[in-house]
N, C-alpha and C positions, 0 to 999 in steps of 0.2 A: 362194441363197435368202435369205440374210441381206440382201443388197441391196435386195430387194423389201419385205421386212418393216419394216426400219428406217425408210424414208421414210413409210410408212403409219402406223407407230406415232407417229413424230414429228408428223405432221398431227393425229393424234387427241389427243395430249398437248397440243399447242399450241391446238387447237380447243377443248378442254376448260378449259384455263386462260384463255384468252382470252374465252370465252364469258361468263363472269361479269362480266369488265370492260367488254366492248363489247356487251353484249346489247341495250342501248337504242338502238345506232347501226348496226351491220351485222354481224350475226352471221354466222359461217361454221362450219357443222356438218360433221361428217364421217359418210358412210354407212359401212355394214358392211364395206366394202373399203377405208376409209381415205380415200376421195376427198371433196374438198370439195363441200359442197351449197350452192351459192350462189343468191341470188335470193329466199330465204325471209325474210320481215320478222318482226320480234318479235310482231307481233299475230296472226300466223298459227300461233304455236307453243304455243296452248293444248292442253288435253288432247285427244289424238286427232288433232291436226292434222298430225302428222308419220307417221301410219300406222305400219306395222310396220317400214318401212324395208328390208324385204327383198324382192328380186324374186322372181317366181314361178319355180320350176324348171321346166325344159322337160319333165321326166318326168311332172309333175302337171297340165300345161296342155294345152289342145286343140293339136293339131298345126299349125292354122292361126294360132296365136299365136306359135309359135317365131320367125318373122322380126321380129315386134314386140319380143319379149323381147331378142333378139339385137342389135337396133338400139339400144334404149334402153340396153343394157349397153355396147355398142361405143362409144356417143356419151357415156358417162357422164351420162345425164339422170337426173332425180330422179322421174320419172313414178310410180314404183311406191311412192313415200313416201305417196301419196294414193289412187292408182288400182291396182286389180286387174284380171286379165283377166275373171274371171266373177262375181265377188262384189263388191257395193258395199263401199266403205270409207269413208274421209274423202271420197272424190270418187266419182262414178258409175264402174261397171265399164266396161271398154273395150267389152265385148259390149253393154251397154246404150247407149253412145254410138253403136256402129255401127248398132244396131237403130233408134235415133232417127234418125239420118241417112240410113238406107238408102232408095234411090230418090228422094231429094231432088236436085233440080237445083241445082248450085252447093254441094253438101255439103262436098266437100273443100276448096273455098275457104273456106266459113264455119267449118270445123273448124280449118284452118290459122289463121285469123285469130284464133279463140279461143285457141289454143295460143300463139301470138306475144303477143297483147295482154292475155290473161287473160280472164276470163268471170265476169259477175256476174248472177244472177237467171235463168240459163238451165236450172237443175236445182233444183227445189224441194227442200228439205231438206238442200241442200249449201251449204257456204261458198263464197265467190268463189274462183276460181282466179287466182292472180297471173299477170301477164304477165312477160316477159323470162327464162322458164326454158328457152327453145329459140330458136335462130336461125330465121329464115324458112325456110331450106332444110331444117333438121332438122324444123320443124313440117310442112312440105309432105310430108316422107317419113313422118312420124308419122301424118298424117291418111290417107295412102294405106294404111298398114299397118293402122290402126284400121278403116278401111272395108272392108279385105279380111277381117276377121273374119267368121265365119259363126256367129253366136250361135245356140243352139237356140231353138225356138219362135219 
């Protein structure tokens, strides 16, 4: 167990120490599991931009959200820093995204493009989503999993 804790602790300490030094160039934060969260720029780190930083638990999420939660966790993606399954956060909920794109031709491709390249102005009341947080292959799978959600209403 010690072998797993030490690297995570080291990353957190290094990230905390370095953050003050390199905050204006290339911040690397650590999520609650000690994994680096890359791709977040300093202009995004205002109050509320990092969300809760905790992934939803499978016990409290709709059953159709489990594959999405498991994929995000397995790929070490930072989606849940801004998005939640059912409730809006810093970004729209995944259920709201699924609802908006439901039945639209080319929805998976449009969603994939937004995930890879980022999105600006598509959601009123939310800041722009940065690009580069997922590879094209990851974004394609994320789009499929988001579109598979069956939001209520």
